[in-house]
C-alpha positions as CSV (number, residue, x, y, z in Angstrom):
1,M,139.9,158.1,290.5
2,S,140.8,160.9,292.7
3,A,141.3,163.1,289.6
4,L,137.7,162.3,288.4
5,V,136.4,163.1,291.9
6,S,138.2,166.4,291.9
7,I,136.9,167.3,288.5
8,W,133.3,166.4,289.4
9,S,133.5,168.4,292.6
10,N,134.1,171.5,290.5
11,R,130.8,173.1,289.6
12,N,131.9,174.6,286.2
13,Y,133.2,171.2,285.0
14,R,129.9,169.6,285.9
15,I,127.9,172.2,283.8
16,A,130.2,171.8,280.8
17,L,129.8,168.0,280.9
18,L,126.0,168.2,281.0
19,V,125.9,170.7,278.0
20,T,128.2,168.3,276.0
21,L,126.0,165.3,276.7
22,L,122.8,167.2,275.7
23,A,124.5,168.4,272.4
24,L,125.5,164.9,271.5
25,A,122.0,163.6,272.2
26,W,120.5,166.2,269.9
27,L,123.0,165.4,267.1
28,F,122.3,161.7,267.3
29,S,118.6,162.2,267.2
30,G,118.7,163.1,263.5
31,V,120.6,159.9,262.7
32,L,118.4,157.6,264.6
33,L,115.0,158.8,263.4
34,P,115.4,159.9,259.6
35,E,114.0,156.7,258.1
36,E,110.7,157.1,260.0
37,D,110.4,160.7,258.9
38,S,111.2,159.8,255.3
39,E,108.7,157.0,255.2
40,S,106.0,159.3,256.5
41,A,106.9,161.9,253.9
42,N,106.8,159.3,251.1
43,S,103.5,157.9,252.3
44,A,102.1,161.5,252.3
45,D,103.3,161.9,248.7
46,K,101.8,158.7,247.5
47,A,98.5,159.5,249.1
48,G,98.4,162.9,247.4
49,V,98.3,164.8,250.7
50,V,99.2,168.4,250.3
51,P,101.5,169.6,253.1
52,E,100.4,172.7,255.0
53,A,103.5,174.6,253.9
54,A,103.1,173.7,250.2
55,M,103.6,176.4,247.6
56,R,100.5,177.8,246.1
57,V,100.3,178.1,242.2
58,Q,97.8,178.9,239.6
59,A,97.1,176.4,236.7
60,R,94.9,176.1,233.7
61,R,93.5,173.1,231.8
62,I,94.4,173.4,228.1
63,E,93.6,171.2,225.1
64,A,95.5,170.6,221.9
65,Q,94.3,172.3,218.7
66,S,94.9,171.8,215.0
67,Y,97.8,174.0,213.9
68,A,98.9,174.6,210.3
69,T,102.7,174.2,210.2
70,R,104.7,176.5,207.9
71,V,108.2,176.9,206.5
72,L,109.6,180.4,206.4
73,V,111.7,181.6,203.4
74,N,113.0,184.9,202.1
75,G,111.2,186.1,198.9
76,H,110.4,189.0,196.7
77,T,107.5,190.1,194.5
78,E,107.5,189.6,190.7
79,A,105.1,190.4,187.9
80,N,102.7,187.5,186.9
81,R,103.7,188.1,183.3
82,S,106.4,190.3,181.7
83,V,106.5,190.8,177.9
84,R,108.8,192.8,175.7
85,L,106.7,194.1,172.8
86,R,108.8,193.9,169.6
87,A,108.3,195.4,166.1
88,E,107.3,193.0,163.3
89,L,108.5,195.4,160.5
90,D,110.9,198.2,159.9
91,G,109.9,201.8,160.2
92,V,109.9,205.1,162.0
93,I,108.0,205.5,165.3
94,A,105.2,207.9,164.5
95,R,103.1,207.8,167.7
96,L,103.5,206.7,171.4
97,P,99.9,207.1,172.8
98,V,100.6,205.6,176.2
99,P,103.2,207.1,178.6
100,E,105.4,204.9,180.8
101,G,103.8,203.6,184.0
102,S,100.2,203.8,182.5
103,Q,97.6,201.0,182.9
104,V,96.4,199.7,179.5
105,Q,93.8,197.2,178.4
106,Q,94.2,194.3,176.1
107,G,94.4,195.4,172.5
108,E,95.3,199.0,173.3
109,V,98.0,200.6,171.0
110,I,101.4,201.0,172.7
111,C,103.6,202.1,169.7
112,E,102.7,203.0,166.1
113,I,105.0,202.9,163.1
114,E,104.9,205.3,160.2
115,A,102.7,203.8,157.5
116,E,104.7,205.2,154.5
117,D,103.2,203.6,151.3
118,R,101.8,200.6,153.0
119,L,98.2,201.9,153.0
120,E,98.4,202.5,149.2
121,K,99.8,198.9,148.7
122,L,96.8,197.6,150.7
123,A,94.4,199.5,148.5
124,L,96.1,198.2,145.4
125,A,96.0,194.6,146.7
126,E,92.3,195.0,147.5
127,A,91.6,196.3,144.0
128,A,93.6,193.4,142.4
129,L,91.6,190.9,144.6
130,N,88.3,192.4,143.4
131,K,89.4,192.1,139.7
132,A,90.6,188.5,140.2
133,R,87.2,187.6,141.7
134,L,85.4,189.2,138.7
135,D,87.7,187.4,136.2
136,Y,87.1,184.1,138.0
137,A,83.3,184.6,138.0
138,G,83.3,185.4,134.2
139,A,85.5,182.3,133.5
140,E,83.0,180.1,135.4
141,R,80.1,181.4,133.3
142,L,82.1,180.6,130.1
143,K,82.9,177.2,131.5
144,K,79.2,176.4,131.9
145,K,78.6,177.3,128.3
146,G,81.5,175.2,127.2
147,L,83.6,178.2,126.1
148,Q,86.3,177.9,128.7
149,S,88.9,175.1,128.9
150,D,90.1,173.5,132.2
151,T,93.5,175.0,131.8
152,A,92.1,178.5,131.6
153,M,90.0,177.8,134.7
154,A,93.1,176.7,136.5
155,Q,94.9,179.8,135.6
156,Q,92.0,182.0,136.8
157,N,92.0,180.0,140.1
158,V,95.8,180.6,140.6
159,A,95.3,184.3,139.8
160,L,92.5,184.6,142.4
161,A,94.6,182.8,145.0
162,Q,97.6,185.0,144.3
163,A,95.5,188.2,144.7
164,Q,94.0,186.9,148.0
165,A,97.6,186.2,149.3
166,D,98.8,189.7,148.3
167,F,95.8,191.3,150.0
168,T,96.3,189.3,153.2
169,S,100.1,190.2,153.3
170,A,99.4,193.9,152.7
171,K,96.7,193.9,155.4
172,V,99.0,192.1,157.9
173,M,101.7,194.8,157.3
174,V,99.2,197.6,157.9
175,D,98.0,195.8,161.1
176,N,101.6,195.5,162.3
177,L,102.1,199.2,162.1
178,K,100.3,199.3,165.5
179,I,102.0,197.4,168.4
180,R,99.2,196.4,170.8
181,A,99.0,195.1,174.3
182,P,98.5,191.3,174.4
183,F,96.9,191.5,177.8
184,A,95.9,194.2,180.4
185,G,98.8,195.5,182.3
186,V,101.2,198.3,183.0
187,V,103.6,199.8,180.4
188,N,106.7,199.6,182.6
189,K,109.3,200.9,180.2
190,R,109.5,202.3,176.6
191,A,112.6,201.5,174.6
192,V,112.0,204.0,171.8
193,E,111.0,207.6,171.4
194,L,109.2,209.5,168.6
195,G,111.2,209.6,165.4
196,D,113.3,206.6,166.3
197,F,113.9,204.0,163.5
198,I,112.9,200.6,164.7
199,R,113.8,197.4,163.0
200,R,111.9,194.1,162.9
201,G,112.5,192.3,166.2
202,E,113.6,195.3,168.2
203,E,111.9,196.2,171.5
204,C,109.3,198.9,171.6
205,A,108.1,198.6,175.3
206,T,107.9,196.3,178.3
207,L,104.4,195.3,179.6
208,L,103.8,193.9,183.1
209,D,100.9,192.0,184.4
210,L,100.7,192.8,188.2
211,D,97.3,191.3,189.1
212,P,97.8,188.8,190.5
213,I,101.3,189.6,191.7
214,L,103.7,186.8,192.6
215,V,105.7,186.4,195.8
216,V,108.6,184.0,194.9
217,G,111.2,182.3,196.9
218,E,113.4,179.2,197.1
219,V,112.9,176.2,199.4
220,S,115.6,173.7,200.3
221,E,115.5,170.1,199.2
222,N,114.8,169.1,202.8
223,Q,111.6,171.2,203.0
224,V,110.2,171.1,199.5
225,G,108.6,167.6,200.0
226,N,106.5,168.9,202.9
227,L,104.9,171.8,201.0
228,V,101.1,171.6,200.2
229,P,100.4,172.6,196.6
230,A,97.6,175.1,196.2
231,G,97.5,175.6,200.0
232,P,97.0,178.9,201.6
233,A,100.2,180.9,202.1
234,S,101.1,184.3,203.5
235,A,103.9,186.8,203.3
236,E,105.0,190.0,205.1
237,L,106.6,192.5,202.7
238,Q,108.6,195.7,203.4
239,R,107.0,198.2,205.7
240,G,105.1,195.4,207.3
241,I,102.6,194.9,204.5
242,P,100.8,191.6,205.1
243,V,99.5,189.7,202.1
244,Q,97.8,186.3,201.6
245,G,97.4,184.0,198.6
246,N,97.9,180.4,197.5
247,L,100.9,178.4,196.7
248,R,100.4,178.0,192.9
249,Y,103.7,176.6,191.7
250,I,106.5,174.4,193.0
251,S,109.4,173.8,190.7
252,Q,110.3,170.2,189.7
253,Q,113.9,171.1,189.1
254,A,116.4,172.6,191.6
255,Q,118.5,175.6,190.8
256,E,122.0,174.6,189.5
257,I,123.9,176.8,192.0
258,T,121.7,176.9,195.2
259,R,120.1,173.4,194.8
260,A,116.9,175.0,196.0
261,Y,113.4,174.9,194.4
262,R,111.5,177.9,193.2
263,V,108.1,178.4,194.6
264,E,105.4,181.0,193.7
265,V,102.6,182.4,195.7
266,A,99.9,184.3,193.8
267,V,98.4,187.3,195.6
268,N,95.5,189.4,194.4
269,N,96.7,193.0,193.6
270,P,93.7,195.1,192.6
271,G,94.8,198.6,191.5
272,N,98.4,197.4,191.2
273,L,99.1,198.7,194.8
274,L,102.0,196.2,195.1
275,R,105.0,196.5,192.8
276,G,107.6,194.0,191.6
277,G,110.9,193.7,193.5
278,L,109.6,194.1,197.0
279,S,111.4,191.9,199.5
280,G,109.6,190.0,202.1
281,R,109.2,186.8,204.2
282,L,107.1,183.9,202.9
283,A,105.2,181.5,205.1
284,L,104.4,178.3,203.2
285,P,102.0,175.6,204.3
286,T,103.5,172.2,205.2
287,G,100.5,170.4,206.8
288,E,98.7,170.3,210.2
289,I,99.6,169.0,213.6
290,L,98.1,169.0,217.1
291,A,99.7,171.7,219.3
292,H,99.0,173.7,222.4
293,H,98.9,177.5,222.5
294,I,100.6,178.9,225.6
295,N,102.2,182.1,226.8
296,S,105.8,182.4,225.9
297,S,106.7,183.4,229.5
298,L,105.8,179.9,230.6
299,L,108.7,178.3,228.7
300,T,111.7,177.4,230.8
301,L,114.9,175.3,230.7
302,D,115.8,172.2,232.7
303,D,119.2,171.5,234.1
304,S,120.4,170.1,230.8
305,G,119.2,173.2,228.9
306,T,116.2,171.5,227.2
307,L,113.1,173.7,226.6
308,G,110.0,172.7,228.4
309,V,107.1,173.7,230.7
310,R,106.0,172.7,234.2
311,V,102.7,170.8,234.5
312,L,100.7,169.1,237.2
313,N,99.6,165.4,237.4
314,E,96.4,164.1,239.0
315,N,98.1,164.3,242.5
316,N,99.0,168.0,242.1
317,Q,102.6,167.0,241.8
318,V,104.9,169.1,239.6
319,D,106.3,167.5,236.5
320,F,108.6,169.0,233.8
321,I,107.8,168.0,230.1
322,N,110.0,168.8,227.2
323,V,108.3,170.6,224.3
324,T,109.1,171.6,220.7
325,L,108.4,175.2,219.5
326,V,106.5,174.9,216.2
327,G,105.3,178.5,215.7
328,D,104.2,181.8,217.2
329,G,101.3,184.3,217.0
330,D,98.0,185.2,218.5
331,G,99.8,186.6,221.6
332,G,101.8,183.4,222.4
333,V,103.6,180.4,221.0
334,W,102.5,177.0,219.7
335,V,104.3,173.9,221.1
336,S,104.1,170.2,220.6
337,G,105.0,167.3,222.9
338,L,102.4,167.9,225.7
339,P,99.7,165.3,226.5
340,D,96.1,166.2,225.6
341,P,94.6,167.6,227.7
342,V,97.2,169.0,230.2
343,T,97.1,171.0,233.4
344,L,99.7,173.8,232.9
345,I,101.1,175.9,235.7
346,T,100.6,179.5,234.7
347,V,101.6,181.4,237.9
348,G,104.4,180.3,240.3
349,Q,106.2,177.9,237.9
350,E,109.5,179.4,238.7
351,Y,109.2,178.7,242.4
352,V,108.5,175.0,242.3
353,S,110.6,172.0,241.2
354,Q,109.8,168.6,239.7
355,G,108.2,166.3,242.3
356,D,106.9,169.1,244.5
357,I,103.3,168.8,245.7
358,V,101.5,172.1,245.5
359,K,98.3,173.8,246.3
360,V,96.5,174.7,243.1
361,E,94.1,177.5,242.2
362,M,92.6,176.6,238.8
363,S,92.0,179.4,236.3
364,P,89.1,179.3,233.8
365,P,90.0,177.8,230.4
366,E,90.8,180.2,227.5
367,P,88.5,180.2,224.5
368,A,89.7,178.1,221.6
369,L,91.7,180.0,219.0
370,S,90.6,179.9,215.3
371,V,93.6,178.5,213.5
372,Q,91.9,177.5,210.3
373,P,93.6,178.6,207.0
374,Q,92.4,182.0,205.8
375,P,90.7,182.3,202.4
376,V,93.1,182.3,199.4
377,D,91.6,185.3,197.5
378,I,92.1,188.2,199.9
379,T,92.6,191.8,198.8
380,P,95.8,193.2,200.4
381,E,95.5,196.0,202.8
382,P,95.6,199.4,201.1
383,V,99.0,201.0,201.2
384,S,100.5,204.2,200.0
385,V,102.6,203.2,197.0
386,P,104.6,205.9,195.2
387,S,103.7,206.4,191.5
388,A,106.0,206.0,188.6
389,Q,106.3,209.7,188.3
390,D,107.4,210.0,191.9
391,D,110.1,207.4,191.2
392,Q,111.3,209.3,188.2
393,E,111.5,212.5,190.2
394,G,113.4,210.7,192.9
395,N,115.9,209.4,190.4
């Protein structure tokens, strides 16, 4: 006891003891009163009361819109039709009136073979046909008078038919001297020159039909079932050339090696501005879904690395909702998975967490975007395409 009295009599010891007691009282105050503070905070949350120190954010009310989903595949351009014009008789090439790379109309002469004696044979066959017709007419007059037997009439009929067949054959041979374009197109390549001897079945020239032009690609078996036949499609070719058309063909048989299905998109090509063999990226229609159009900067990741956005409920409380990216364009991205409508945080989303109650400044809604499919028949934008002559000079 005397020791305690001696300590208490010392002024410095008394001050130290009082400071220690005050510190302990302050520390134990947080343990004794947390439940009351927590309950008051929870009651404030449930009542939707915004604390004075709450973060201020900007938000916008957005609604879902119909969005045409697409599948992207690599592709290239091809001619609508490609035909190798072949000779139907033997002979020497006498005339090539159309140069390579020229546009021709249906029926225009591409190659012409030397006639030799075929014109004379045609004239002889025509004269023989005229004689056979006169003989048959005279025999008919005799038959009416009873001066001609049935056997003689049959012989005259056979002679007339033979003369008609000889004339037709000679005429076909003369017609085949000129190899003509079966449709309007471009003479892409000539396989012969003046003076070359060409045999029946050998190639004279290659004719391409480039209007419409095809953008073709291959779609996997997982995606082909979602394609919309005859639906609007688009493509972006080399040098950023955008084109639009319609999905006109989906193969019913997969390729043996790739196990993918060929698809064709027909694109109007007036003036043959687009050539075959241009590589590009095809966007093929697969249907429509409801999606929201948002700014890509609003996308964020949660703690597990899942893509999503921060939104507000009716109590101005922050919530994190996972979304799926379905497309991009029009200055933003299209996402699915959000309720319709939804209040999206547009400014300050990086400074709040799920469950926070915030002060909100609402932004005016953006005008609805037009996401309807574009018309199928669209003329591609004019582009500067080198001519065939330029290609030859470059080679």
